[in-house]
N, C-alpha and C positions, 0 to 999 in steps of 0.2 A: 726209340723206334726199333733199333737193331735188336733189342732184347725181346720186343714184342713179336717180331716177324717169325722167329723160330717156333714159338709157342703156337702161333696161328697156323703155321704149316703143319705142325703135329696134329692140331685139331682137324685140319683138312684131310689128313691121312686117315684119321679115325672115322670121319664122316664118309670117306670115299667108299667104304664098304657097304654103305646104305643105298644100294642101287635098287632097281625095280623089284618089288616083292608084292605078294598078295596081302589082303587085309589081315590074314593070320600070320604074316611074317614068312610064309613059305613061298617057294618059287611060283611064278605065275603059271596058270594053266594056258593051253593053246588059245582058248576063247578069250581069256584075260589079256594075253599078249596082243591078239588082234584088236581088241577093244582099246587098249592103251595106245597102240600104234595109230589107230584112227583118231583118237582124241588128241594125240600129240601133233599129228599133221594138221588137224583142224585148228589147234592152238597156234601153230606156226603161221598159218594163213591169216588168222585174226591179228596176230602181232605185227606181221609185215604190212597188212592193210592199214593198221592203225598208224604205223610209222609213215607210210606213204601219204596218208590223209593229212598228217601234220606237216610233212616235209615232202611234197610231190617230186622234188629233184632226185630223191633216193631211187625212184623207179628206174631212171636211166642208169644209175650206178649198178643196180641189181641186174638189169638186162645185160650190161657190159661185163659183169663180173664172172669169175670162174666158178663161183658158188657163193652160198650164203648159209647162215645158220640162225635159227630163232630159238630163244630160250624164254620160258616163263618162270619168273622167280618171285619169291616173297621175302622181303627184307624184314627182319625182326631185330630191333635194337634192345639188347639186354645189358644193362649197366653200361660198360664201356666196349662191349663187343657187338659188332653187327654180323649176323649170320643170315645167309641167303641160300636157299636150296631150290632147285627147279629142274624141270625136264626140258628137253630140246631136241631139235632135229637139224642135221646138216645136209644141205643139198649141194652135191658136187656134180657139176654139169658133165663130168666124164663118166658118171655112173647112172645106171637105170634106177637103182634103189637108193633111198635116203639112208643116212646114218643116224640112228637114234642115240641121244646122249643125255647125260645128267650134268648139272652145273652146281658147284659148291663154292661159295664165297664167304670170306670172313675178314673182318678188319676192325679197326678201332675208330671210335668217334661217337658223338652224341647226336649228330644232326639228322641221321637217316630216319629214325623213328620206325614206324611200321608202314610199309607200302608194297602193294602188288605192282609188278612191272614186267614188261617184256624187254629182252635184250636181243638186238639184232647185230650179227657180225657179217660184214661183207668182205669176201676174199677176192682181191683183184687178180691173183694169179693161182694156177694149180699148185705151184710150189708152196705158196702160203698156206694152202689147205693141208698139204702133206706135213709142213712144219707144225701146224696146229695139232694134227693128230699124232705126230711123232713124239712131241714133248711128253715126257712121262714123269710120274712121281710114284715112288714105292713099287716100281716095276709094272705099273698099269698104264695102258695107253690113255692119252688125254692131253689137253693143252693147258698150260699154266703160266701165268705171269708171276714169277716168284716174288719180285719186289713190288709189283702192282703199282708202279709209279704212273698211274693214269692221270691225265689232266682233263678237266671238264671244259668242253667247248660249247659253242652256241648250238641251239637246236637239239640238245640232248646227246651230242656226240661226245664219246670218250676216246681219246687218242691213246694207242698203245705203242710199244717200242717198234713193232713191225709196221712199216709204212704201207704194206700191202694188205693190212687187215684194219678195217674201220668198225668200231663198235658204236651202236646207238642204244640209248635206253628210252623206253616209252612207258611212262607211268600211267597206270589205270586211274590214279587219283592225282596226277601231276607228274612233272619231270623230276628225276633224281639226278642232280648235277654234282653231287658231293664227291663221288668217286673216292670214297674213303675206305676202300677195301685193302686189307693187308695181303691178300692172296686170292687168286681165282683159279679154280680147278675145274676142267671140263673132262668128263669121263665118257668113253664109249659104253653104252649100256649093254651089259653082257647077255641080257635076256631078250630084249626087244629086237636086237639084230640077229639075223639068221647066220648059220655057220659060214655060208659063202661070203657074206659081207665081212664077218670077222676075219676070215682068212685073207681077204683081199686088201686089208688095211696096210698102209705102208709100214715097213719095218726098217730098223736101223741096220746099216751094213756093218758087218763085223770086220 
């Protein structure tokens, strides 16, 4: 496992450059940016609604939380590597505007197969949101669980090291409780967020 983790992280770094672009691979136009923002916000509502429908108690947790994030991902199992990429949005109750993000996951295992799913992260404190955004890889802002020692719980819950962040997975074709990811990288989308949002992100004190 120790030999696999570094290679997976290298793959994450390579994939991290694949943020929002147009169909031609070029930067998004203003119209495309607006359309993708709207689509991502709609996706987040759908994902959160799906989780609450299956687990009504989550609504109380979201209402009491400092913020939450919703990601839409597609898991594809190729030989021994599971790769998942998706878009997402983080709602910080201290902010008027949401933070648009991308998610990249990779790991080992044969059990995941192919599955579309939502991932919902609930942040209990403002500090946990800042920690999530501050954690970086290759100089880019984003949140990452390097060792990815998640443990699957009941109701689609995945527990992370940070007790103030709770992750849920909501499968469009069933739950994914395997939690067999070797690394998870969340990146702030450089194109979908405006300059003011990018400037307002937390920074590490020197």
